[in-house]
C-alpha positions in Angstrom: 0.0 0.0 0.0 1.2 3.5 -0.8 0.6 6.6 1.3 1.1 10.2 0.2 1.9 13.0 2.6 3.6 16.3 2.7 6.8 16.5 4.8 6.8 19.2 7.5 10.3 18.6 8.8 11.5 21.8 7.0 9.9 24.7 5.1 10.3 23.0 1.7 7.2 20.8 2.1 8.3 17.9 -0.1 5.5 15.6 -1.4 6.4 12.2 -0.1 5.2 8.8 -1.2 5.6 6.0 1.3 5.3 2.3 0.5 4.0 0.5 3.6 4.1 -3.2 4.1 1.3 -5.4 5.7 2.9 -4.8 9.2 2.5 -1.0 8.8 6.2 -0.3 8.3 7.6 2.0 5.8 9.7 0.0 3.3 10.4 2.8 0.7 10.2 6.5 0.8 10.4 8.8 -2.3 10.1 12.5 -2.9 12.2 13.8 0.0 15.0 16.1 -0.8 16.8 15.7 2.6 17.4 13.0 5.2 14.9 14.7 7.6 12.1 13.8 5.1 12.8 10.1 5.4 12.9 10.3 9.2 9.7 12.3 9.3 7.9 9.8 7.0 9.0 6.8 9.0 7.9 8.4 12.3 4.6 9.5 10.8 3.8 6.0 9.5 4.7 4.1 12.7 4.1 6.6 15.6 2.6 10.0 14.6 3.0 12.7 17.2 1.9 16.4 17.5 2.5 19.3 19.8 -0.6 19.5 22.0 -1.6 23.2 22.6 -4.8 24.3 24.2 -6.1 26.2 27.2 -7.0 25.3 30.8 -9.7 26.9 33.0 -8.2 29.6 35.3 -10.0 30.6 38.5 -9.3 34.1 39.8 -7.3 35.2 36.8 -7.4 38.2 34.6 -8.6 35.8 32.0 -10.9 32.8 32.3 -8.4 30.5 30.7 -4.6 30.2 30.4 -2.7 28.7 27.4 -0.9 25.4 27.9 1.2 23.0 25.8 2.8 19.6 26.0 6.5 19.5 27.0 7.3 17.2 24.1 5.4 15.7 21.0 2.3 13.8 22.1 1.0 10.6 20.5 -1.6 11.7 17.9 -3.9 8.8 18.6 -4.3 9.8 22.2 -5.1 13.5 21.7 -8.8 13.2 22.4 -8.2 11.2 25.5 -5.7 13.8 26.7 -8.2 16.6 26.0 -10.8 15.0 28.3 -8.3 15.2 31.1 -7.2 18.7 30.3 -10.8 19.9 30.0 -11.5 18.8 33.6 -8.4 20.6 34.9 -8.7 24.0 36.7 -5.9 26.1 37.9 -5.9 29.0 40.4 -4.2 32.3 39.7 -1.5 33.2 40.0 0.1 30.9 37.4 3.5 31.3 35.7 5.1 30.1 32.5 6.5 26.6 32.9 4.2 25.7 35.8 2.9 22.1 35.4 -0.9 22.0 34.8 -1.1 18.3 34.3 1.8 16.0 35.4 2.6 12.9 33.3 -0.7 13.0 31.4 -2.1 9.6 30.6 1.2 8.0 32.0 3.1 9.2 28.8 5.8 10.9 30.7 4.7 14.2 29.1 3.6 17.2 31.2 1.2 19.9 30.2 2.7 23.3 31.2 1.4 26.8 31.3 2.7 29.1 28.6 1.6 32.5 29.9 1.7 34.4 33.2 -1.5 35.4 34.9 -1.1 37.1 38.3 -4.8 37.3 39.0 -7.3 40.2 39.2 
C-alpha cells in the first residue's frame, strides 16, 4: 500500500510517497530532498506525534483560561483522550510560564505546562 503525505520537517514541504508493508512499516520513501524527510515519514507512519496546545480553565485570573502546551510531542492517537483530562483541569491564579498544569498526562511521561503568566485580578 502507498501513502502520500507532505513533509513538514522543514519549510520546503516535499511531497512524499511511502510504500507501507502489511505490518504497517515504511519500506520505501520517495520525494524527500533531505534526510529529515525520510525520518519524518518513518515516524509519521509508525508513531505519529503532534504538539498539544490548548487552554486550561483559570480561577481568579485576569482571563478565564490560560494557554498550555505539551513538554514534548504527544501521540496523535491519544489527543482526544488527553483533551478529556485537560478539559477537567482547573488552575488557580497566579500561574507562571512553565508551571505544570497536568503532570505525566495519561502516563506518557509528558507534562502539560502553562505558557503565559496570569497574576490574577
